[in-house]
VOGU-3710 file (C-alpha; in Angstrom, 3 decimals, decimal comma):
1> mskrvvkrvt> 3,198/15,533/72,164  3,189/15,562/67,941  5,051/13,017/66,217  7,884/13,902/64,171  7,628/13,270/60,418  10,920/12,293/58,552  10,806/12,480/54,901  12,660/10,117/52,627  14,979/12,098/50,276  15,971/10,413/47,233
11> mrskhpnplf> 19,320/11,952/45,843  19,529/11,446/42,135  22,656/12,129/39,896  22,082/15,073/37,238  24,061/12,844/34,939  24,093/9,229/36,081  25,502/7,971/32,578  28,108/11,116/31,372  30,252/8,823/29,322  27,779/7,612/27,341
21> erwltewrdk> 25,749/11,109/26,809  29,020/12,682/25,770  29,711/10,247/23,354  26,053/10,172/21,970  26,285/14,137/21,603  29,445/14,001/19,729  27,930/11,549/17,314  24,566/13,297/17,082  26,732/16,578/16,162  28,645/14,760/13,640
31> akendskmqh> 25,705/13,410/12,078  24,209/16,588/11,759  27,159/17,947/10,003  27,227/15,446/7,527  23,455/15,518/7,010  23,002/12,105/8,020  19,646/10,423/8,958  21,585/8,895/11,989  21,353/12,173/13,828  17,724/11,533/14,584
41> cfsialkslk> 18,629/8,029/15,972  21,364/9,259/17,897  18,651/12,383/19,309  15,881/9,534/20,217  18,356/7,584/22,201  20,290/10,377/23,720  16,838/11,701/25,248  16,206/8,216/26,512  19,313/8,065/28,284  19,045/11,426/29,729
51> nyplpletgk> 15,441/10,270/31,370  17,121/7,364/32,721  17,935/7,860/36,667  20,633/4,777/37,317  23,909/4,191/36,184  24,716/1,791/33,434  27,669/-0,166/33,492  27,895/-1,131/29,632  26,686/-0,315/26,564  24,488/-3,620/26,462
61> dckilkgfge> 22,533/-2,419/29,341  21,444/0,321/27,238  19,151/-2,172/25,394  16,407/-1,575/27,896  15,960/2,158/26,656  14,265/3,435/23,676  16,270/4,155/20,734  19,060/1,861/21,614  19,577/-1,183/19,143  22,216/-3,731/18,840
71> klckmldnkl> 24,409/-1,704/16,941  24,308/1,163/18,717  25,210/-0,764/22,196  27,856/-2,355/20,450  29,374/1,023/19,248  29,045/2,310/23,095  30,978/-0,965/24,476  34,010/-0,609/21,815  34,198/3,180/23,034  33,924/2,313/26,417
81> mqfkatneei> 36,589/-0,409/26,081  39,105/2,006/24,259  38,271/4,490/27,048  39,148/1,936/30,051  42,391/1,362/28,302  43,725/4,435/28,417  42,076/5,347/31,769  42,452/2,531/34,267  42,167/4,226/37,217  38,952/6,773/36,459
91> nvnkiepavp> 35,589/5,742/37,547  33,137/6,413/34,510  30,180/7,019/36,727  32,196/9,951/38,170  32,864/11,737/35,135  30,639/14,941/34,025  29,676/15,452/30,612  32,239/17,539/28,506  32,164/21,446/29,190  34,198/24,076/27,634
101> kkskvtspkr> 37,581/23,899/29,528  38,758/27,048/31,049  42,429/28,271/30,657  43,975/29,930/33,451  46,629/31,134/31,300  45,340/32,390/28,065  41,861/31,970/26,443  42,013/29,517/23,491  41,289/30,526/20,148  37,632/29,675/19,095
111> skpkeyiplp> 38,156/27,674/15,777  35,879/28,411/13,294  32,540/26,628/12,467  32,540/23,913/9,943  30,425/25,151/7,090  27,209/22,856/6,594  27,594/21,302/3,009  24,895/19,243/1,989  26,074/16,163/-0,228  25,207/16,035/-3,758
121> gsgafaillt> 22,056/13,732/-4,172  20,954/14,288/-0,539  17,753/15,660/0,053  19,023/18,730/1,333  20,999/19,168/-1,765  17,688/18,602/-3,893  15,573/20,697/-1,666  18,171/24,159/-2,029  19,010/23,445/-5,348  15,226/23,565/-6,142
131> lyekslesny> 14,553/26,771/-4,488  17,460/28,257/-6,013  16,921/27,200/-9,539  13,083/28,097/-9,291  13,805/31,260/-7,953  16,059/32,286/-11,178  12,910/32,008/-13,241  10,981/34,953/-14,575  7,813/33,493/-13,307  8,629/32,662/-9,823
141> qgyltkadvi> 6,510/33,903/-7,193  8,162/34,365/-4,429  7,899/30,899/-2,795  7,472/27,147/-3,539  4,974/24,372/-1,944  6,013/21,222/-0,395  4,510/19,378/-3,887  6,745/21,821/-5,929  9,861/21,079/-4,288  8,878/17,270/-4,895
151> kygqhlcnvs> 8,065/17,512/-8,441  10,834/19,661/-9,237  13,477/18,895/-7,378  13,141/14,496/-7,088  15,617/14,435/-10,097  18,465/15,814/-8,008  17,686/13,166/-5,041  18,897/9,946/-4,878  16,364/8,791/-2,410  12,451/8,950/-2,778
161> ftkagpdtry> 10,849/12,418/-1,061  7,805/10,425/-0,449  8,915/6,798/0,209  11,079/5,856/3,232  13,961/3,174/2,733  13,293/-0,539/3,806  15,106/0,045/7,417  14,039/3,839/8,175  11,014/6,142/8,395  13,428/8,811/6,942
171> tgwssmktll> 12,461/10,168/3,391  14,519/12,897/1,218  11,920/15,448/2,725  13,058/14,852/6,125  15,943/16,851/5,665  13,939/19,803/5,440  13,785/20,099/9,143  17,620/20,634/9,196  17,310/23,078/6,561  15,030/25,161/8,816
181> ekklvvkqgn> 16,909/24,478/11,966  19,770/26,051/10,096  17,837/29,044/8,927  18,653/28,279/5,376  14,737/27,783/4,619  12,140/29,878/5,736  8,467/28,348/6,124  5,615/30,511/5,942  1,613/30,128/5,781  -0,824/27,179/5,782
191> pakfslteeg> -0,628/25,657/3,212  3,169/25,743/3,817  5,331/28,004/1,348  9,040/27,329/1,548  11,935/30,183/0,469  15,346/30,447/0,744  16,929/32,779/3,366  19,927/34,857/2,438  22,308/32,375/4,177  20,483/29,634/2,207
201> saladklfvq> 20,600/31,497/-1,205  24,730/32,057/-0,728  24,619/28,307/-0,188  22,807/27,167/-2,807  24,492/29,644/-5,048  27,708/27,546/-4,371  25,918/24,323/-5,047  24,489/25,417/-8,205  27,932/26,608/-9,585  29,391/23,271/-8,144
211> kkigefqnqd> 26,498/21,111/-10,158  26,931/23,010/-13,536  30,786/22,353/-13,501  29,829/18,961/-12,372  28,141/18,422/-15,702  31,467/18,977/-17,815  33,903/17,700/-15,135  32,046/14,511/-14,063  34,756/11,927/-15,414  37,380/13,529/-13,135
221> ntlsipsssg> 38,344/11,745/-10,032  38,134/15,185/-7,838  35,640/17,476/-8,412  36,422/21,074/-7,124  34,857/24,163/-7,301  36,726/27,799/-7,074  38,687/28,049/-3,719  36,195/30,926/-2,349  33,630/28,470/-2,161  35,530/25,877/-0,077
231> liynketldq> 34,061/23,295/-1,747  35,831/20,054/-2,343  33,966/16,488/-3,405  35,477/13,471/-4,416  33,797/10,162/-6,133  35,138/8,209/-3,165  33,332/10,104/-0,808  29,955/10,062/-2,983  30,293/6,087/-3,358  29,496/5,641/0,300
241> enfstpcqss> 26,124/6,949/-0,247  23,087/4,561/-0,391  21,318/5,405/-3,100  17,647/3,982/-4,197  15,362/5,072/-6,711  12,576/7,328/-6,394  8,889/6,110/-6,642  7,936/6,478/-10,115  4,709/6,138/-11,993  3,066/2,773/-13,330
251> tsnetvilap> 2,705/4,282/-16,737  5,851/6,706/-17,442  9,275/7,434/-15,744  7,233/10,551/-14,066  6,569/10,884/-10,545  3,082/11,645/-9,982  2,281/14,261/-7,821  -0,905/16,076/-7,292  -1,155/19,653/-5,667  -3,587/20,420/-3,318
261> nsfeiillvd> -7,105/21,627/-4,825  -5,648/20,828/-8,445  -7,625/17,367/-8,875  -11,249/16,361/-8,945  -12,798/13,477/-6,412  -14,766/11,267/-8,520  -17,194/8,190/-7,754  -16,511/5,283/-9,649  -19,570/2,822/-10,320  -18,550/-0,601/-11,598
271> tqelngsngd> -20,481/-1,638/-15,099  -21,740/-4,665/-13,552  -23,779/-2,709/-11,052  -25,909/-1,437/-13,963  -26,429/-4,913/-15,854  -30,375/-4,476/-15,229  -30,534/-1,540/-17,297  -31,265/-2,993/-20,878  -28,819/-0,959/-22,358  -30,323/2,494/-21,018
281> lecnpiiiel> -28,330/3,928/-18,286  -30,561/6,866/-18,073  -33,012/4,644/-16,706  -30,913/2,930/-14,191  -32,047/3,925/-10,448  -28,702/4,266/-9,209  -27,759/6,626/-11,921  -30,999/8,419/-11,459  -30,370/8,885/-7,338  -26,833/10,023/-8,258
291> kklnirfevk> -27,848/12,331/-10,245  -30,316/13,783/-8,005  -27,596/14,088/-5,455  -25,417/15,949/-7,877  -22,160/14,198/-7,225  -19,584/13,639/-9,796  -19,309/9,698/-10,830  -18,640/7,889/-13,435  -19,092/4,225/-14,697  -16,040/2,053/-15,362
301> nlkvgdyawi> -15,043/-1,526/-15,240  -13,898/-2,102/-11,878  -11,783/-5,411/-11,748  -12,709/-5,794/-7,917  -15,716/-4,065/-5,829  -18,716/-1,941/-7,081  -17,612/1,470/-5,719  -14,627/3,787/-5,551  -13,075/6,976/-5,292  -10,510/8,269/-7,861
311> crdsisnhel> -8,627/11,711/-7,757  -7,944/12,891/-11,156  -5,719/15,639/-12,310  -7,339/18,560/-13,751  -4,386/18,834/-16,328  -2,434/15,447/-16,989  -5,283/13,409/-16,195  -3,320/11,112/-13,763  -5,347/8,850/-11,286  -5,089/8,256/-7,936
321> ilpyiverkr> -7,272/5,719/-6,339  -8,636/6,932/-2,918  -8,203/3,889/0,058  -11,514/3,127/-0,066  -13,948/0,856/-1,613  -17,559/-0,669/-1,454  -18,525/-3,822/-2,418  -22,500/-3,461/-2,541  -24,910/-6,470/-1,754  -28,803/-6,649/-1,893
331> mddlshsikd> -30,181/-9,291/0,492  -31,331/-11,899/-2,390  -27,907/-11,435/-3,960  -26,139/-12,029/-0,583  -28,009/-15,223/-0,187  -27,070/-16,522/-3,655  -23,197/-15,266/-2,934  -23,104/-17,416/-0,306  -24,895/-20,314/-1,940  -22,362/-20,500/-4,796
341> vrfheqkfrl> -19,282/-19,674/-2,720  -18,596/-16,128/-4,482  -19,134/-14,640/-0,871  -15,792/-15,771/0,085  -13,874/-15,467/-3,197  -15,335/-11,986/-3,324  -13,981/-10,719/-0,098  -10,390/-12,396/-0,622  -9,905/-10,559/-3,529  -11,163/-7,522/-1,860
351> kqcgipnliy> -8,696/-8,277/1,000  -5,601/-8,656/-1,632  -6,357/-5,559/-3,755  -4,366/-3,480/-1,732  -7,097/-0,690/-0,421  -6,982/-0,960/3,249  -10,347/0,268/3,882  -13,135/-2,172/2,800  -16,808/-1,327/3,079  -19,708/-4,051/2,643
361> liesygkneh> -22,663/-2,208/1,839  -25,932/-4,628/2,646  -29,381/-3,416/1,029  -32,546/-4,701/1,984  -34,742/-6,633/-0,765  -38,391/-5,130/-0,082  -39,474/-6,894/3,488  -36,447/-9,261/3,156  -39,256/-12,271/2,725  -38,058/-14,293/-0,254
371> vglplttlyq> -34,136/-13,989/0,054  -33,497/-17,869/-0,391  -31,871/-17,971/2,965  -32,993/-17,573/6,914  -32,423/-13,978/7,695  -30,065/-15,754/10,372  -28,034/-17,102/8,343  -27,378/-13,638/6,148  -26,860/-11,519/9,454  -24,444/-14,138/10,665
381> aatntlvqdn> -22,430/-13,798/7,621  -22,515/-9,962/7,890  -21,452/-10,353/11,571  -18,470/-12,558/10,470  -17,322/-10,017/7,757  -17,415/-7,352/10,293  -15,543/-9,317/12,957  -13,332/-11,718/10,889  -12,567/-10,196/7,938  -12,258/-6,489/9,642
391> ftvrftndtk> -14,659/-5,067/6,884  -16,844/-2,041/7,667  -20,550/-3,292/7,316  -23,119/-0,813/6,433  -27,088/-1,625/6,144  -29,242/0,610/4,179  -33,206/0,096/3,280  -33,375/0,580/-0,386  -31,416/1,806/-3,394  -31,928/5,468/-2,711
401> ascgylsclt> -30,484/5,346/1,060  -27,309/3,399/-0,458  -26,769/6,166/-3,142  -26,733/8,882/-0,130  -24,399/6,818/1,906  -22,276/7,073/-1,233  -23,107/10,642/-1,726  -22,339/11,440/2,039  -18,744/9,489/1,527  -17,700/11,316/-1,339
411> klfeklfkpk> -18,494/14,799/-0,113  -16,387/13,726/3,178  -13,608/12,579/1,172  -13,658/15,894/-0,802  -13,027/17,636/2,420  -10,583/15,206/3,988  -8,352/14,869/0,566  -8,628/18,076/-1,584  -6,109/19,915/0,688  -3,347/17,444/0,564
421> tlvgcqkddi> -0,382/16,596/-1,379  -0,765/13,280/-3,241  1,870/11,183/-4,569  1,418/7,971/-6,713  2,733/4,423/-5,880  2,686/0,915/-6,234  0,410/-1,445/-4,446  3,458/-2,601/-2,312  4,653/0,584/-1,651  1,555/1,964/0,189
431> qefqfdddli> 2,212/3,431/3,810  -0,365/4,091/6,329  -0,945/7,703/6,937  -3,051/9,984/9,365  -5,245/12,373/8,199  -3,352/15,534/9,344  -0,430/14,445/7,514  0,101/17,224/4,728  1,315/14,213/2,183  -0,513/10,941/1,508
441> qlmhfqhfni> 0,522/8,043/-0,713  -2,134/6,443/-2,936  -1,947/3,851/-5,360  -2,359/4,235/-9,293  -5,705/3,313/-10,177  -4,430/1,593/-13,361  -2,211/-0,156/-11,628  -5,368/-1,239/-8,940  -7,256/-2,488/-11,577  -4,499/-4,517/-13,461
451> sssktrhfkv> -3,512/-6,030/-9,985  -6,985/-7,005/-9,290  -7,800/-8,370/-12,779  -9,091/-12,195/-12,162  -7,153/-13,204/-15,156  -3,730/-12,176/-14,110  -1,378/-15,036/-13,218  -1,799/-16,407/-9,570  1,177/-17,956/-7,616  0,279/-21,182/-6,144
461> kemfikqlik> -0,358/-20,245/-2,428  -3,185/-17,841/-4,248  -4,480/-20,313/-5,786  -4,512/-22,987/-3,172  -6,420/-20,001/-0,839  -8,917/-19,651/-3,791  -9,410/-23,245/-3,897  -9,947/-23,576/-0,067  -12,270/-20,916/0,608  -14,844/-22,725/-1,981
471> ikgmsvekal> -15,243/-25,303/0,900  -18,358/-24,856/3,167  -17,673/-23,227/6,140  -14,105/-22,190/5,197  -13,710/-18,336/5,787  -11,023/-16,225/4,230  -9,125/-16,115/7,742  -9,250/-19,603/7,853  -7,791/-20,266/4,499  -4,832/-17,817/5,197
481> aivdkyptpr> -4,080/-19,479/8,459  -3,752/-22,969/6,485  -1,676/-21,550/3,782  0,605/-19,902/6,218  1,135/-23,468/7,598  1,256/-25,133/4,719  1,651/-23,012/1,461  1,067/-25,923/-1,185  -1,414/-28,787/-1,629  1,750/-30,819/-1,442
491> rlksaysdin> 3,121/-29,516/1,598  -0,409/-30,399/3,147  -0,871/-33,858/1,356  2,974/-34,744/2,921  2,222/-33,510/6,223  -1,127/-35,856/6,112  0,838/-38,774/4,940  3,192/-38,564/7,765  0,390/-39,003/10,509  -2,337/-41,446/11,312
501> avegekllst> -6,100/-41,173/11,074  -6,403/-39,919/14,481  -3,369/-37,420/14,340  -5,121/-36,202/10,516  -8,319/-35,222/12,436  -6,301/-32,576/14,501  -4,100/-31,523/12,027  -5,835/-28,450/10,877  -8,594/-28,160/13,525  -6,097/-27,119/16,236
511> lqfgtlkkki> -4,514/-23,936/14,116  -5,265/-20,471/15,200  -6,774/-17,951/12,774  -7,845/-14,071/12,740  -7,367/-11,675/15,489  -8,833/-13,251/18,102  -6,805/-16,292/17,605  -9,830/-18,863/17,495  -8,956/-22,446/16,636  -10,266/-23,473/12,973
521> gpvatfrqrp> -12,209/-26,442/14,184  -13,191/-29,723/12,480  -14,492/-27,859/9,417  -11,200/-28,166/7,973  -10,202/-31,707/8,672  -9,776/-33,557/5,380  -9,252/-37,245/4,989  -7,239/-39,161/2,419  -8,866/-41,260/0,148  -7,964/-45,024/0,873
//
């Protein structure tokens, strides 16, 4: 006799949180109408809520879900409180999401959908006007690229097209998605080419008229357009916008944008690399090898590092530095730098220069028999540079192999970066990027060189780090850990003054440093003089 198998059936409500879904949908749709960036936040929260299988009693309970912060949870709780005040006997979990109501007597009149009008100064406003104004020019080719829109439209947008604000990941360019969804702009080809649809052109025409009238009536409290356009704005409405300054060039008020394939990638060789040439650069082995490899290079004074790469605009000569830098050390030079503590100081300056990808190129010196320190010491220093300092470490046999490595990197960067749109920015504004991104932010070369100079004014904290790394056995990571705890020498001295000698032995030795969170140990134990 076969056994009867009983399967457990789980009943899941299709909409376990209908009220919260309804309100989030309303807020998202309203944000879309106003071209607000909050639409993306509401969309993420709504998707997360719909995937959650259980009912939630309060807005605060939603905090466990993706997209729900303190503010959004509080908005839901306030809305729920208002709802319960007028619907005391209704079970909120039994309410279905809002659906169109059917009338038994007569069909309700459909209200005319609200016309989408981007606010002046918004990303959508700037994009539409830029595409429209350029289409009026005699040399218009039927489309604009992303770089074109950013270059010619940034002055119309009150936020940066390329740099997100402090509390958001959206830029002025994010509005392009809304314009594409509303079929006001069409995107074609690769690289992408943008142009206005008929609907987009009609809307942009109205915005263009409004802009022209605004140039003459910008002192009025209310700015009205002829009634046929249906557009009315007032200064009170515009004052609610949060405006910020777009990213500017370090040398001018112009935003530096390099369109795809409009620039050269050039390897820079530091002048200090050629010191042994006795004034004749043509006889230098590095110059000879680089010329053989047929790559574009120039000799420049780099304030930090030995090799770097710049992107130079073919017309304006604007220079942006790629996010890679190389410090080259021959084995005997590596030994000398460890002895005179240049080793740690150079690594510290490299880590502070703003270039995220640091490469330590170590070149053999003959058979490495007379290099000043045991090979085990040098290999340990290279290992520490790789593990503790997060450098890429590369060993080569000779100058020819080193130049071959630089040549391979140059050709790789040409393949990766030339098809991209590059935007200049300051050191503090650099953002991480992926290689499939169409637009990449890079630091201005001039700003990089000035900020990396040894003669610049250092803060107390920076000077304290420079002093600490001169101590034997003190790495950059250890120094950073100490300065994070005690930002100035006075703070450290005060900490020692408040404890006895035994406790003083452990004050710094127990601090953790680096990604592995190791303890500093006794190497950083200082004793006060009696």
